C-alpha positions as CSV (number, residue, x, y, z in Angstrom):
1,M,0.0,0.0,0.0
2,P,2.7,2.6,0.8
3,H,4.2,1.7,-2.5
4,S,0.9,2.4,-4.3
5,A,0.6,5.8,-2.6
6,S,4.0,6.8,-3.6
7,T,3.3,5.7,-7.2
8,R,0.1,7.7,-7.2
9,A,2.0,10.8,-6.0
10,V,4.6,10.4,-8.7
11,R,1.9,10.2,-11.3
12,R,0.2,13.3,-10.0
13,R,3.4,15.2,-10.2
14,L,4.0,14.0,-13.7
15,L,0.6,15.5,-14.7
16,F,2.0,18.9,-14.1
17,V,5.0,18.4,-16.3
18,P,3.2,19.2,-19.7
19,A,1.7,22.3,-18.1
20,A,5.2,23.4,-16.8
21,V,6.7,22.8,-20.3
22,V,3.9,24.9,-21.8
23,V,4.6,27.7,-19.4
24,V,8.4,27.5,-20.0
25,L,7.8,27.6,-23.8
26,A,5.3,30.4,-23.6
27,A,7.8,32.5,-21.5
28,A,10.5,31.8,-24.0
29,W,8.3,32.6,-26.9
30,S,7.2,35.9,-25.3
31,E,10.8,36.8,-24.7
32,F,11.6,36.0,-28.4
33,W,8.6,38.0,-29.6
34,F,9.5,41.1,-27.6
35,Y,13.1,40.8,-28.8
36,A,11.8,40.5,-32.4
37,A,9.6,43.5,-31.9
38,A,12.5,45.6,-30.6
39,R,14.6,44.4,-33.5
40,A,11.9,45.3,-35.9
41,E,11.8,48.9,-34.5
42,A,15.5,49.1,-34.9
43,D,15.4,47.8,-38.5
44,L,12.7,50.3,-39.3
45,A,14.8,53.1,-38.0
46,A,17.8,51.9,-40.1
47,W,15.6,51.5,-43.2
48,R,14.2,55.0,-42.8
49,E,17.8,56.4,-42.6
50,R,18.9,54.5,-45.8
51,A,15.7,55.7,-47.6
52,R,16.3,59.2,-46.5
53,Q,19.9,59.2,-47.8
54,A,18.5,57.8,-51.1
55,G,16.0,60.8,-51.3
56,R,13.0,58.8,-50.0
57,A,12.0,60.3,-46.6
58,Q,9.4,58.2,-44.8
59,D,7.8,59.1,-41.5
60,C,4.8,58.5,-39.2
61,V,3.0,60.9,-36.9
62,S,2.5,58.0,-34.5
63,Q,3.9,54.5,-34.6
64,S,3.1,51.3,-32.6
65,I,4.1,47.7,-32.7
66,A,1.7,44.8,-31.9
67,G,0.7,41.4,-33.2
68,Y,1.7,39.2,-30.3
69,P,2.2,36.2,-30.4
70,F,2.6,35.2,-34.0
71,R,2.9,38.5,-36.0
72,I,4.9,41.7,-35.9
73,E,2.5,44.5,-36.8
74,V,3.6,48.0,-37.4
75,H,0.8,50.6,-37.2
76,C,1.9,53.9,-38.9
77,G,-0.6,56.8,-38.3
78,G,-0.2,59.9,-40.5
79,A,2.1,58.1,-42.8
80,S,4.1,60.2,-45.3
81,L,6.6,59.5,-48.0
82,Q,8.6,62.3,-49.6
83,L,10.4,61.5,-52.9
84,K,13.0,64.1,-53.7
85,G,13.4,65.1,-57.3
86,D,12.2,67.6,-59.8
87,P,9.6,68.1,-58.6
88,T,9.7,66.7,-55.1
89,L,6.5,64.7,-54.4
90,Q,4.8,64.1,-51.0
91,L,2.5,61.2,-50.5
92,K,0.3,61.1,-47.4
93,L,-2.0,58.4,-45.9
94,P,-4.1,58.4,-42.7
95,L,-2.9,54.9,-41.7
96,A,-0.6,52.3,-43.1
97,E,-0.4,48.9,-41.4
98,V,2.3,46.3,-42.3
99,A,2.8,42.8,-40.7
100,V,5.3,40.0,-40.8
101,Q,4.6,36.5,-39.7
102,V,7.3,35.4,-37.2
103,Y,7.6,32.1,-38.9
104,D,7.9,33.7,-42.5
105,P,9.9,36.9,-42.0
106,K,10.7,37.4,-45.7
107,L,7.0,38.1,-46.6
108,V,5.7,41.6,-45.6
109,I,1.9,42.3,-46.1
110,G,0.3,45.6,-45.7
111,E,-3.1,47.3,-45.6
112,F,-3.6,51.1,-46.4
113,T,-6.4,53.4,-45.4
114,A,-7.6,56.0,-47.9
115,P,-7.3,58.6,-49.1
116,L,-3.9,58.9,-50.6
117,Q,-2.9,62.6,-51.2
118,I,-0.2,63.4,-53.8
119,S,1.3,66.9,-53.8
120,E,4.4,68.9,-53.8
121,P,5.5,69.9,-50.3
122,G,3.7,72.9,-48.9
123,R,1.1,72.8,-51.7
124,P,-2.5,71.5,-51.9
125,P,-3.0,68.0,-53.2
126,A,-2.7,67.6,-57.0
127,L,-4.3,64.2,-56.9
128,V,-6.4,62.4,-54.3
129,V,-6.9,58.6,-54.6
130,Q,-9.8,56.9,-52.8
131,W,-10.5,53.2,-52.4
132,N,-12.5,50.7,-50.4
133,I,-9.7,48.2,-49.8
134,A,-6.0,48.5,-50.6
135,Q,-3.6,45.6,-49.7
136,G,0.0,45.0,-50.7
137,S,2.7,42.5,-50.1
138,V,6.5,42.2,-50.7
139,R,8.5,39.0,-50.7
140,G,12.2,39.0,-50.4
141,L,12.9,41.6,-47.7
142,P,15.3,42.6,-46.2
143,S,17.9,41.2,-48.7
144,G,15.9,42.6,-51.7
145,V,12.5,42.9,-53.3
146,E,11.6,39.7,-55.2
147,R,7.8,40.0,-55.8
148,P,5.8,43.1,-55.0
149,S,2.0,43.0,-55.4
150,L,-0.8,45.5,-54.9
151,V,-4.6,45.0,-55.0
152,V,-7.0,47.9,-54.8
153,L,-10.8,47.6,-54.8
154,G,-13.2,50.5,-55.6
155,A,-10.5,52.9,-56.7
156,S,-11.1,56.4,-58.0
157,V,-8.7,59.3,-58.7
158,R,-9.7,63.0,-58.3
159,A,-7.8,66.2,-59.3
160,P,-9.0,68.8,-56.8
161,S,-7.7,71.7,-59.0
162,L,-10.0,70.7,-61.8
163,A,-13.6,72.1,-62.1
164,G,-16.1,70.0,-60.3
165,N,-13.6,67.9,-58.4
166,D,-15.1,64.8,-59.9
167,S,-13.5,61.4,-60.4
168,V,-11.2,61.4,-63.4
169,V,-10.5,57.7,-63.5
170,G,-12.1,54.8,-61.6
171,A,-11.8,51.0,-61.5
172,A,-13.8,48.3,-59.6
173,R,-10.5,46.4,-59.1
174,M,-6.9,46.9,-59.8
175,E,-4.1,44.5,-59.5
176,L,-0.4,45.2,-60.0
177,H,2.2,42.4,-59.7
178,G,5.9,42.6,-60.4
179,R,9.1,40.7,-60.3
180,Q,12.7,40.8,-61.6
181,A,12.6,39.6,-65.2
182,P,14.9,36.6,-66.1
183,G,18.3,38.0,-67.2
184,S,17.9,41.2,-65.2
185,R,21.2,42.6,-64.0
186,A,22.1,45.5,-61.7
187,D,23.6,47.5,-64.6
188,N,20.6,46.7,-66.9
189,P,17.5,46.1,-64.7
190,A,14.4,44.6,-66.0
191,I,11.0,44.4,-64.4
192,Q,8.2,42.1,-65.5
193,T,4.8,43.4,-64.5
194,V,1.2,42.2,-64.8
195,L,-1.5,44.8,-64.6
196,R,-5.2,43.9,-64.4
197,L,-8.0,46.5,-64.4
198,N,-11.7,45.6,-64.1
199,A,-14.5,47.9,-65.0
200,V,-12.2,50.9,-65.7
201,V,-14.0,54.2,-66.5
202,A,-12.4,57.5,-67.4
203,D,-15.3,59.8,-68.2
204,K,-13.5,63.2,-67.6
205,L,-11.1,63.1,-70.5
206,E,-11.7,66.7,-71.4
207,T,-9.8,67.6,-68.3
208,L,-6.7,65.6,-69.5
209,F,-6.7,66.0,-73.2
210,D,-7.5,68.7,-75.8
211,A,-11.1,68.8,-77.0
212,A,-10.5,67.1,-80.3
213,I,-8.9,64.0,-78.7
214,A,-11.3,64.0,-75.8
215,D,-14.3,63.9,-78.1
216,K,-13.0,60.8,-79.8
217,L,-12.1,59.1,-76.6
218,R,-15.1,60.0,-74.4
219,A,-17.5,57.4,-75.6
220,L,-14.8,54.7,-75.5
221,A,-13.5,55.6,-72.1
222,A,-16.9,56.3,-70.4
223,T,-18.0,52.7,-70.9
224,P,-16.4,50.2,-68.4
225,M,-13.7,48.1,-69.8
226,D,-11.5,45.2,-68.6
227,T,-7.8,45.2,-69.3
228,E,-4.9,42.8,-68.6
229,I,-1.3,43.7,-69.6
230,T,1.8,41.6,-69.2
231,A,5.0,43.6,-70.0
232,T,8.7,43.8,-69.3
233,L,10.2,47.2,-68.7
234,R,14.0,47.4,-69.3
235,G,16.4,50.2,-68.4
236,V,14.7,51.6,-65.2
237,D,17.2,52.0,-62.4
238,E,15.7,54.5,-60.0
239,I,12.3,56.0,-59.0
240,S,13.0,59.5,-58.0
241,P,10.4,62.1,-59.3
242,K,11.4,64.1,-62.2
243,P,9.8,65.8,-65.2
244,W,8.5,63.2,-67.7
245,P,10.6,64.6,-70.6
246,L,13.8,64.1,-68.5
247,W,12.7,60.7,-67.4
248,F,12.1,59.6,-70.9
249,K,15.4,61.1,-72.2
250,Q,17.4,59.3,-69.5
251,W,15.4,56.0,-70.2
252,Q,16.3,56.3,-73.9
253,A,19.9,56.9,-73.1
254,R,20.0,53.7,-71.1
255,G,18.6,51.7,-74.0
256,G,15.2,51.4,-72.3
257,A,12.6,49.3,-74.0
258,L,9.0,48.1,-73.3
259,A,8.2,44.5,-74.3
260,I,4.5,43.8,-74.2
261,E,4.1,40.0,-74.0
262,N,0.3,40.2,-74.0
263,A,-2.3,43.0,-73.8
264,Q,-6.0,42.3,-73.8
265,L,-8.9,44.7,-73.7
266,A,-12.6,43.9,-73.5
267,Q,-15.5,46.4,-73.7
268,Q,-19.0,45.3,-74.7
269,D,-18.7,43.9,-78.3
270,V,-15.1,45.1,-78.8
271,I,-12.2,42.8,-77.9
272,A,-8.6,43.5,-78.6
273,S,-5.4,41.6,-78.1
274,G,-1.9,42.6,-78.9
275,S,1.9,42.1,-78.4
276,G,5.1,43.8,-79.4
277,A,7.9,46.1,-78.4
278,L,8.3,49.9,-78.1
279,K,11.3,52.2,-77.5
280,L,12.3,55.8,-78.1
281,T,14.5,57.3,-80.7
282,P,17.3,59.8,-79.9
283,R,14.9,62.7,-80.6
284,G,12.2,61.2,-78.3
285,G,10.0,59.7,-81.0
286,L,8.1,56.5,-80.3
287,D,9.5,53.6,-82.3
288,G,8.4,49.9,-82.5
289,D,5.9,47.4,-83.7
290,L,2.7,45.9,-82.2
291,Q,0.7,43.1,-83.7
292,V,-3.0,43.7,-82.9
293,T,-6.1,41.5,-83.2
294,V,-9.5,43.2,-82.8
295,V,-13.1,42.1,-82.7
296,G,-15.4,44.9,-83.7
297,I,-12.8,46.9,-85.7
298,E,-15.5,48.7,-87.6
299,K,-16.6,50.4,-84.4
300,I,-13.1,51.6,-83.5
301,L,-12.4,52.9,-87.0
302,K,-15.6,55.0,-86.9
303,M,-15.1,56.1,-83.3
304,F,-11.7,57.5,-84.1
305,D,-12.5,58.7,-87.7
306,I,-9.8,56.4,-89.0
307,D,-12.0,55.4,-91.9
308,R,-12.2,59.1,-92.8
309,I,-8.5,59.5,-92.4
310,L,-7.8,56.6,-94.6
311,S,-10.2,57.8,-97.3
312,E,-8.3,61.2,-97.4
313,G,-5.1,59.6,-98.6
314,Q,-4.4,57.8,-101.9
315,I,-7.8,56.1,-101.7
316,G,-9.4,59.5,-101.2
317,A,-7.8,60.9,-104.3
318,T,-9.6,58.2,-106.3
319,F,-12.8,59.1,-104.8
320,N,-12.3,62.7,-105.6
321,A,-11.6,61.8,-109.2
322,L,-14.9,59.8,-109.4
323,D,-16.7,62.9,-108.0
324,R,-15.2,65.0,-110.8
325,L,-16.3,62.4,-113.4
326,I,-19.8,62.0,-112.0
327,P,-20.9,64.3,-109.1
328,G,-21.9,62.2,-106.1
329,L,-20.2,59.0,-107.3
330,G,-17.3,59.5,-104.9
331,D,-19.6,59.6,-101.9
332,V,-21.2,56.3,-103.0
333,A,-17.8,54.8,-103.4
334,R,-16.7,56.0,-99.9
335,Q,-19.7,54.4,-98.3
336,S,-19.0,51.1,-99.9
337,A,-15.3,51.2,-99.4
338,A,-15.3,50.5,-95.6
339,P,-15.0,46.7,-96.0
340,G,-12.2,47.2,-98.4
341,L,-10.3,49.5,-96.1
342,I,-10.7,47.0,-93.2
343,A,-9.4,44.2,-95.5
344,A,-6.4,46.4,-96.4
345,L,-5.4,46.8,-92.8
346,G,-4.5,43.1,-92.4
347,E,-6.0,39.7,-92.5
348,R,-9.3,38.2,-91.3
349,T,-9.0,35.9,-88.3
350,T,-10.8,34.9,-85.2
351,L,-10.3,36.0,-81.5
352,E,-12.2,34.1,-78.8
353,G,-14.2,32.4,-81.5
354,K,-15.4,35.7,-83.0
355,P,-14.6,37.2,-86.4
356,A,-11.6,39.6,-86.1
357,V,-9.0,41.5,-88.0
358,A,-5.3,41.1,-87.3
359,F,-3.1,43.9,-88.4
360,P,0.3,45.6,-87.4
361,V,0.5,49.0,-85.7
362,R,3.9,50.6,-86.4
363,F,5.5,53.6,-84.8
364,V,8.3,55.1,-86.9
365,D,10.0,57.9,-85.0
366,G,6.6,59.1,-83.9
367,A,4.6,58.5,-87.0
368,V,1.7,56.0,-86.5
369,F,0.9,53.5,-89.2
370,L,-2.3,51.3,-89.0
371,G,-1.5,48.5,-91.4
372,P,-0.1,50.2,-94.5
373,F,-1.7,53.6,-93.7
374,Q,-0.3,56.5,-91.7
375,V,-3.0,57.7,-89.4
376,G,-1.2,60.2,-87.1
377,V,1.9,61.4,-85.3
378,V,2.8,61.1,-81.6
379,P,4.7,64.2,-80.5
380,P,8.3,63.6,-79.3
381,L,8.3,62.7,-75.6
382,F,11.3,64.8,-74.8
C-alpha cells in the first residue's frame, strides 16, 4: 500500500510536467517576440535612414508595434513619404499597417487606409486617390525585393484643382504584380509586370486632353472596360520624381525598352489583343511594332474617324476623281469602301471564337501606321 501511494503521488506530479513545459515555452516565446519587436523597430529606423539618404524620406506621426504572439504588426498613423526630385513629391496616408509572420519573415503584407494625397511639399494635393480596400505584399525583404503586389478595390482618382472635383479615373478592381525579369542585371535592370483592371471608367477626359482628342475618346473611355497587360520594362534604375521629358530622355539613353508580351482589352462587343515592343529614338519619337487583333474593328475605326483619315489619302484621291467624273459618285464609293479599307489593314482571323482582323501597328520615330496607312503622329516625348 505505501508503494501504491508513492506511485500515485509520482503520477500526480507528472501530470504537471506538460503544463510546466507549456509555461516555459510560452515564456521563452514571449521573450523571443519582444526581442523581435525591438529588433523590428531598430530595423525600421535603419531602413528609414537609408531611404532618407537615397532621397525617400518616410515618417509616421504616430507608430506602434503589436501582433503578439505570431505576428509583428507596425501601425503607422499619419504616414508620409517624400520623394526628392524635380519636382519633389509628397504622399500622405491616414494609416498604413504592415505585418510580418514570425515564422515567415521574408513576406511583408500591408493594408492602407484611404485617401492617398499626392502633392508637392507645402502645396494643396494635386491628386487624391480613394478606395474601399488596398492591400499589398512584398516578398524577399530585407535582402531585396523579389515579388511586390498591390490589390485595390473600388479605386477612384480626383484632381481637386479641376472644375467639379469629380473622379477622373475609376476602377472596380486593380491588381499590379511585379518581379525581376529573367536575365535582369544590376547594370541593366528589367522588371516584369502584370496589370489587371476591371470595370475601368475614365469619363472626364476633357480635363486631361485637348477637346478634339477627348471627343473621340469620351465614348470609349466612359464605358467600363476590362484590361490585362503583361509587359517587361528594361532600363529603369531609379524611381526619384522628375519631369516626364527628363525621365524619358534618361530612359532612352540607357537603352530602355518596353516589351509587351500580351495585352488584352474587352469592352462590350469590342475585344482587342496585342503584343510587341516599343522604345524611343534619340529625338524622343516612339518607335516599335505591335501586332494587334481586334473584334469589332469597324466600331473603332468609326469612333476615331480612322475610316475618314484613310479615305483622305491615296484612296481618297480616287474618290475625288470619281466625283469629278460624275458628281456624287465618290460619296457612294466611300460608303461602300469601308469593308475594303478593313481588309487592307490586315487579314481576317478569329479571336475568342469571334470574327476579327489582325493587323500591325507601327511607330516610326513618332509616325503612327495602321497597317499600310499612316493615321497620325505622336509628338516627341522629350
